[in-house]
Each structure stands twice: as structure tokens, then as C-alpha cells.
C-alpha positions in Angstrom: 56.9 86.1 124.4 59.3 89.4 123.1 58.4 89.9 119.0 60.9 93.2 119.3 63.3 92.5 116.0 66.7 92.8 116.8 68.6 96.2 116.6 70.8 96.6 113.4 74.3 96.8 114.8 76.6 99.5 113.3 80.1 100.2 113.4 81.1 103.5 112.5 84.7 104.3 111.0 86.2 107.8 109.7 89.0 109.4 111.1 87.0 112.9 112.2 85.7 112.9 115.4 82.6 115.3 114.3 82.0 113.1 111.4 81.5 110.0 113.8 79.6 112.2 116.3 77.4 112.9 114.0 76.4 109.8 112.8 76.7 108.3 116.4 74.3 111.2 117.3 71.7 110.3 114.3 71.9 106.3 115.1 70.7 107.2 118.2 67.9 108.7 117.6 66.5 105.7 115.7 64.2 102.8 117.2 65.8 100.1 115.1 69.1 100.6 114.8 72.4 101.0 117.7 76.1 102.4 117.0 77.8 99.5 118.6 81.3 101.1 117.9 83.6 103.4 116.3 87.3 103.6 114.7 89.5 106.4 113.0 91.7 104.0 110.8 91.6 100.8 108.7 93.8 99.2 111.1 91.3 99.9 114.4 88.4 99.0 111.7 89.5 95.7 111.4 90.0 95.1 115.0 86.4 96.4 116.3 85.0 94.6 113.2 86.2 91.1 114.9 85.1 92.6 118.6 81.8 93.5 117.6 80.6 91.7 115.1 78.3 94.8 113.7 75.2 94.0 110.9 76.9 97.1 109.2 79.9 99.0 108.9 80.0 102.9 107.7 83.2 103.1 106.5 85.1 106.4 105.2 88.3 105.9 102.5 90.6 108.5 103.3 92.4 107.5 107.1 95.9 107.4 107.8 97.3 104.6 107.2 95.1 101.7 105.9 92.8 102.7 104.2 88.7 102.4 104.0 88.9 100.2 101.0 91.8 98.1 102.2 90.2 97.1 105.7 87.1 96.5 103.2 88.9 93.7 101.5 90.9 92.6 104.9 87.5 92.0 106.5 85.8 90.3 103.6 88.9 88.1 103.2 87.7 86.9 106.0 84.5 87.5 106.9 82.8 87.3 103.2 79.3 88.5 104.4 79.9 91.0 106.2 78.4 94.2 104.8 79.5 97.8 104.5 78.2 101.6 103.4 81.3 104.0 102.4 80.9 107.3 103.7 82.9 109.7 101.8 83.7 113.4 100.4 85.0 111.8 97.1 82.5 111.5 94.3 84.5 110.6 91.5 83.5 107.0 89.5 87.3 105.6 90.2 86.7 105.6 93.8 83.3 104.4 93.8 84.3 101.4 91.5 86.7 100.5 93.6 84.8 100.7 97.0 82.0 98.1 95.5 84.6 95.7 93.4 85.9 95.8 97.3 82.6 94.2 98.7 80.9 97.9 99.6 77.2 97.5 99.1 76.5 101.1 99.7 77.9 104.5 98.4 77.4 107.7 99.7 79.0 110.9 99.7 79.3 113.0 103.0 77.0 115.6 102.0 74.0 112.6 102.0 71.4 114.0 104.0 70.9 112.3 107.5 67.6 110.4 106.6 69.2 109.1 103.6 72.0 107.5 105.2 69.6 105.7 107.6 67.4 104.2 105.1 70.7 103.2 103.1 71.7 101.7 106.6 68.5 100.0 106.4 68.7 98.9 102.9 71.7 96.7 103.2 70.8 95.0 106.4 68.6 94.1 104.1 70.7 92.7 101.7 70.1 95.3 99.1 73.1 97.8 97.8 72.1 101.3 97.4 74.5 103.9 95.3 72.7 107.5 94.6 71.9 108.4 91.1 74.5 110.8 90.5 77.0 108.1 91.4 76.0 105.6 89.3 75.6 108.3 86.4 79.2 108.8 86.8 80.3 105.4 86.5 78.4 104.7 83.7 80.1 107.8 82.1 82.8 106.2 82.3 81.9 102.5 82.0 84.1 101.3 79.0 87.2 103.9 79.6 90.5 102.8 79.7 92.4 101.9 83.5 95.6 104.2 84.1 98.2 102.2 84.7 100.5 102.5 87.7 103.2 103.8 86.6 101.0 106.4 84.7 99.7 107.2 88.0 103.0 107.6 89.6 104.1 109.8 87.0 101.0 111.8 86.7 101.1 111.9 90.6 104.9 113.8 90.1 103.5 116.1 87.6 100.4 117.3 89.9 102.8 118.0 92.5 105.2 120.3 90.1 107.5 118.4 88.5 108.8 118.9 85.3 108.9 115.6 83.2 113.0 115.9 83.1 112.7 115.7 87.4 109.8 112.7 86.7 111.9 110.8 84.9 115.0 111.0 87.5 112.0 110.6 90.3 111.0 107.3 88.6 114.6 106.5 87.4 112.9 106.9 83.6 114.3 108.7 80.7 112.5 112.3 79.9 110.8 111.1 76.9 109.3 107.8 78.5 107.6 110.5 80.7 106.5 112.4 78.0 104.9 108.6 76.2 103.3 108.3 79.8 101.6 111.7 79.6 100.3 111.4 76.0 99.0 108.4 77.1 97.4 109.5 80.6 95.7 112.2 78.0 94.4 110.1 75.5 92.6 107.9 78.6 91.1 110.7 80.3 90.6 112.9 77.0 92.6 115.8 78.3 93.4 119.0 76.7 96.9 119.4 78.6 99.0 118.7 81.5 97.5 120.7 83.9 93.6 119.6 82.6 94.9 116.0 83.2 96.0 116.4 86.6 92.2 118.2 87.3 90.6 115.2 85.6 92.7 113.0 87.4 91.4 114.6 90.9 88.0 114.9 89.9 87.3 110.8 89.0 89.6 110.1 92.0 92.4 108.6 90.5 94.6 111.5 92.8 93.7 112.6 95.6 92.7 116.2 96.2 
């Protein structure tokens, strides 16, 4: 009778081949897990998940087309028990909270040591959750902070691209004074001293892409 435990089936989703190769190499050396497939986009992730039914999926956030967060939402809508670990370069609280709310059980940075990634796979497979202390601290730091509205994000995105209030207003078909009001609200919510500081804070927290 074979009492050997079943291997943990892992799916890796990342649009950078070198990242996928690194994860594949790490998993290949383990005796209790196996890489069953790879995908390079959110759309591919959905198809691969349905075909392979992995135990744990390692998911990047920012990819061409559908984001990792949207892919998690789509998969868990049909398969609520699907398990995900986000592996990303984004250390801001906003991206982490969005991913965890979408259903991720783990959130790791790509600078994470190999052994920590492997242990997180085991933990998530066992039904546990894991977020590193530094990410947890950032989430708690802004726990009571007000979210930026969709319109505020649109304004801030244009300002981050160098547009003036007037041009940003033209782009959004709103008055220049309305843009100014939005910027005042944005700076208050972020605790920013000026427009440049607001953009810097928005990037560091994950409201805006780098």
C-alpha cells in the first residue's frame, strides 16, 4: 500500500519567462510539490486553471491584458475554493488589500527568498494565510485611510503624466476648478504636501502603477 502523500500541484502565472523559470527551478527541487503548468497573462491563467485544476496558483499582478487580481476574481467566482499566492513587485498597501479581498491567501514580493515562497505554498495548501510582516505593517498603517474615488484616480493619473489642471480638465470634460478640488481632496487623503508628493505617495502605496 502506497502511503506517499499527494504532490501539491502548482500553477505559475507571470508574464516574465525568467520569473517562471526561477519558480519552476525552485519547485523542481522539492519532493512534495510539482509545477503542473505556466501562464503569461490573466486570460491564460483562467484557461490553464480550468484545464489543470492546480492546488495552489502563484499569480503576478500586473500583466498585459487582464490583471492578476481580476483573474483571481474570475476563477474564484466559478471555483470558490481555488487557492492563490500573489507574487509581485508591488509592496504598497493598496495592491495588497485588493488582492486579498479578491481571494488571495498569500501576498509575497518578488524579492522574497526562495525558501519563504516554498513554505508559503505549503501553508496556503494547508488552508492557512500568509502576508509578510512588512506588508501587514503597511496595510495597518493606512487601515483607516480614505480610499481615492474613481474620478480622483483619473485626475491623479493625468497629473502624474505631467498634465496641468486645465489640460486634465479638458481630458476628462470637467472644469479646471473641479480638477483643483479633486487635487485638494487627493492631497488631504494621502497626506501630501503638493502635487508631486501626492503622485509619489500614490505610486508607493499602489494607487498608481510605477
